[in-house]
Structure formats: C-alpha cells, structure tokens
C-alpha positions, 0 to 999 in steps of 0.5 A: 367199213363199219364201226360198232361199239362192243357190248356183248359176250360175242363181241368180247370173244371176237376182240380176244380172237383178233387180239391173239391173231394181230398181236402174235403176228405183229408184236413178237418181233418187237417184244418177244413171244413171252411178253406178247402172251403175258400182255394178251392174258393181262390186257386182251383176254375176254375177262380183261376186256370185260373189266376194262369196259366196266371201268369206262373203256369203250371198245369198238369193232371194225367190220368190212363186209361180213369180216371183223378186221380190227378193233379200237379201245378209248378212254376219256381222261379229263380233256383228252381221249386216250387211244388205248388200242387200235389194231387191224389184221395185217391183210387190212393194213395200209389200205386206209382203214387205220386212217378211217378208224382214227377219224372215227376216234377224232369225231368221238373226241369232238362229240364229247368236247375233248380237245386232244387224242393221246396214245402210246406206241412201241418205239420199234413200231416204226410203221405205226409211228410214221402212220400216226405222224402222217395223220397229224400226231406228234411225238411228245416224248418217251415213256417206259412203263413197268407192266409186271412180271419183269416186262416193260412197255418202251413207248413214245407218247403221241398226241393230236389236237382235235 
C-alpha cells in the first residue's frame, strides 16, 4: 500500500470518482440518496476538493498496486489533527488498509507535533465505529451539525491521543 499526497488535477478527478463510488455504495442506507448527492456535490466534487486544499486541508490517495483504493483528508487544528475523511472501496475494507491509513495519519500528527487525532463518524456507521474503537479511538459525545438544504450530520465525535 502506498499513500501519496493529492496535488494535481488528475488526483482531484480520482478523489471525486472514488467519493461517488464509495459514498453511493456505503452511505445511501444511512442517510439516503438525496443527502449523499448533496454532500458529494458540496464536499467531494473536484471543485470542493480544490477549495479545501487551498484552505489547508491535506488530501492523500491510497494506492494498492496500480489501483487507487481510497483516500484520506486531514486538517491541522491547533494541537489536534482533524481526520475529515478516510474512505476505502468496499472491496478493500476489513483487509488492514484502514488500520494502515490511520497509522499514516498518526505518524503525520506526530511529525507535526500534534497531540491528538479527532474525527466524526455517522452514528449508524457501526462497522466504522467498531473499527475506530478497536484501534484506540474513544467516543467523546454526540454532534448534530446542520449542513444546509434541510440536511444534518448526526455523528459521534471520537478522538485518540498520539
């Protein structure tokens, strides 16, 4: 597995494509097709990714062999690293790639002198919650966030000291 920083137009095209594939397959059962379409357009379109990178978000592509299998996005915030996105194709879940990706994020946090990784996860995404807990994240409470157009993100906040 290789992790590379996303920095080119082609990388952003790949992220947009991966997001559509992964979100459509994984999140429609939790939040419905309309909210998935809204969130993809607002947060995971090529233009949205470009704007996020310009504002300080770091995107990384996860590659196995010659195939891009997922992506990560993080943002340093004070003494914490916010793990905004960590997504893998369904064919590559539960095979250790997620754990390796989180280890990459932990190393990134340590290298930047950050003491904690924080993230949010949909309350219905029980498999992800279990996976995060298994590698040392703890649930620190609920977070309901209005994201516009009548949609909300109903999440748990989780954190891990590094």
